[in-house]
N, C-alpha and C positions, 0 to 999 in steps of 0.2 A: 131227737135221737134217743132210742131207748137205753142204751149202754154207750159205755166210753172205748170199745174195744177199735172201733174204726178211728177212733183221735190219737190212741195210743199207737197204734199201726202207722199212722200217717206220720206222728211224732218221731219214731224209730227210723223209718224209710228216710225222712228229712236228715235226721241225726246220722245215720249210718252210711246214706251216700248209696243205697241200693237195696232191694227187695230182700235178695239172700242174706245179705248181713243183717237186715231188720229182723229176718226169721231168727236167725241165730240168736241176736240179742233178747228176743222175747220167748225163745222155746218155742217155737211155732214152727209150720209148714210154711214153705212160700206162696201155695195156694192159699192158704188162709190169709195170709198179709194180701195177697191180690184181691181177694175177695172183699176184705174190709176197706181195701182203698177204693174199688170199684164202687162199693156202697155208698162211701162218702162222696165221691164223685157226683153218683145219682143224685143224692140228696140236697147236695150242694149247686148243682148244675154247672159244676165247672170241673175242667180236666187240673189236676192238681200236680201232676210230674211229666217232665219229658224223659224218657229214656233213650240211653245212648249206651248199647252193648247191655253191660251188667251194672251200670251206673244209672241213678234217677237224681234228676236235679228238679227243685220245687219250678211250677211256673209262676208268674206274678201273682196268680191267685193264689198258689201254694205257700208262696213266701208272706203273703199278707195273714194268712190263717195261721201261721205258725204260733205266732205270740198269743193270739187268743186262744187256739187249743191248749197251749202249756197252761193258762190262766184257769180254763175249765177244769183239766184233769187234775191240777195242784188243789183246787177248790175241793173237788168232791173225794181226793184222797183225804186231805185234812178233814172233812167233816165225817167220813167212815172212820179215820184213825180217832176223832174225838171222841165218836160215838163207841167205839171198842172200848175207851178209856174209861169210860163211866162203870164200865163191868169189870175193869180190871186194874183199877187205879193203885191197889196195893200187891200187885203180883204181876203174872204173865211172863213174856219172853223179852230180852233185848239181844239183838244180836247184832255183833259189832265185826268189824275185820280190822287187821292190823298185821303188818310185816314181822317177819321171823325175830330179827333184833329187837324191834320193840316189845316184842311180847315177853321176849326171854328179859329184857335188862330195863326197860322203860316202866312197864305196866303191871307187873306183880303187886307193888302197894295200892295201886289204884283198884285192883281187884279187890284186894283184902278189904279196904276201906270201903268199896262200895258193896258186896256182899255182905259185911258186917251190918250195914245199915239197912240193908234190903235183901234180908236172907230168903223171901218169898220169890224174888225174881229168879227167873231160869237165863242165867246169863251164857250165851253162846257165842264162841269165839271162832272165826275163820283166819286163818294164817295164809297170807300169799304175797306176791309182790305189790307195789304200790298200784301199777297200772290196772291189774285185773281187780284188785279193790275198788279203785274208783268206777271200774264198769258196775261191779255189785252194788255199789251207793246210789248209782243214776238209776240201775234198774230198781232199785227199792228192796235189794235182798238184805241188805245191812242198813242200819240207820246213822253209823258213824263209822269211821276210817281213822284209824292211828298209823299214819304213812310219813313216807319221805318227801319232802317239800322242795321246790314249789310245785304246785299243780295249776295246770290251766282250765280255763272254761268260766265263763260269767256265772254259771249254773252253781258254782261251788265256793263255799267260804270256810277259813283255816284259821287255825290259832297255833303258833308255836308253843309246845311244850317242852320241848328238849333240845339241846344242842351238843352236838357229839362231834368231837375231832376224828377226821380220818388217818389212820397210820397206816405208813409203809411197813409191811414185815416181809423180812427175809428169813430163812434157815438159817440156823446157828452156824452152818459150817459155809455159809456164802462168803466168797473173799470180802464182799462188803460188811459183813456182818460185825465186825470189830470197829468199824467207823462210828463215831459218833455224828457226824454229819456227812452227808454224802448230796452230789448235785443231780438233779432229776435226769440229765442227758447220761450219767452213769449206770441208770438203770435200763438204756435203751438195748442193750444186748442181751438180759436177762428173761426168758420168758415170763408174761404176766398172765397170772390167773384171776378171773373178775367175773363180775356179775354178767347178764345177759344184756343185749344192747339197747332193750326196752326198760331196764331198770332205770330210774331217776338217779341212784345213786352213782351207776357206771357213768350216766351223763355227765355229772357233776365232774366225777375223778377226770375224766377224757377234757374237759373243758378246761380244768386247772392245767394238765400236762401239755394240751394245746396252745394254750396262753404262754407257757415256758418253752414252747418251741420243739416240743418231744412229742413224739408218738410210740407210746410203747408196742412191744411185738406181744398180741395177745395169741397165748398157747391153749388157753381153755375158757369157755364160758359155763359158769354153773351158777343156779340159783340160790345153795345155802352158803350161808357165811360160814356155818361150821365145817361143812365140806371143803371150802376154800382155806381154811387154817390148816386143816389134815393134810392135804396136797402140798401146801409149803411147807409145812413141817418135814415132810418127806423128801424135800428136796426139789420139787416140780418146777419153782419159779417164786415169783414175789406176787405180792397183792398188797390191796388197799382196802384196811377194813375198819369200821367203827371201834374206838379205842376200846370202850367198855367191852366190847365183845373178844378182845385179843389181851387185855391187861393181865389177866391170870397167867395166860402161855409166855409172855414176855418176862414177867416177875420170875416164874420157874424157869427161864433161861430156855425154853423149848423154842424162841423165836427171836429173832433180831429186828429193833425198830430203830434205825437211824434218823435222825432229823432230816428231811427233805429241805435244804436251802432254797428259799425264793420260791416257796411253794407253800401256800395256806391251804389246807383240806379239811372241809367242816361240813357237816350236813344236819339240817334242821328237821327233827321230828314233830309233826303236827295232827291235831284233829282235825279231821275234815267232816263237812255234813252239807248237805245241799242246799241251796239259798233259797228261803222261803217255803221249805216244805216243813209241814208239823212233825214236832219230835215228840213221842210217847214221854210220859214222867220218868219213867226210868233213864231212857236216853237223855234226857236233861238233868237228871242227879248224877249219871255218868260223866257227863260233858262238864258239869260243875267242878266234879272231883279234880279232873284233869286240868281246868284251867286254874285252879285254886293251888295246886301242888308247886 
């Protein structure tokens, strides 16, 4: 096989469960993906997928190939990365991804330390939600992600770098704002402004309320914690946000944050990298700073 495109297409279809989804993940057209799979099947003399509607499931031969294909692609990528680093060991680019709150409140010190030690490296930071960052990480568009844990998948490994309490916040004129402690069920009638359903933090908050037998009435879903704070401030509902992102507003009296009895809310921020994938010297240096802080 002269190039790895058919193997990459094969792994994308197996991972995404369909040709169209694989095309989107690889930023290719569906006919291109189909052509690559046909080429691979012709070379191997085996059918690799069974198609049902828009879904594609590996045949027994396809399942057998997945592990070998991953090893070949990983080895080729590691070799290419190592060769490139021979030319760019003292500079080059480092592309990482991070969530909004982590970039603002967790990473500035790491940025300063890294750029102070490695001024010739061009550091590029993508800010997005945890799940889109994991997609970029798996696709190789970024080398590291600093995002909310937990993450699923044997292809990823993570290290906790920060723990942050999640606090309920209320408008300062809310009937419950003057209380030091409230029960979760007392918030049931107050509209909730929260992250979108695919957010890891949202899942953790929903799980905690569910364990307490409470299902808050979600009024708005927004990706930006800064926007959520402003909407709570003007009285549109309550929210649950990381402590470090609301500390100033609580101290200034613009938001109230009574203790939720019987409910412990916390989230973990971790640095995530693909298991077994080669990391550039710059990525290893940034990872070392995060893990040593």
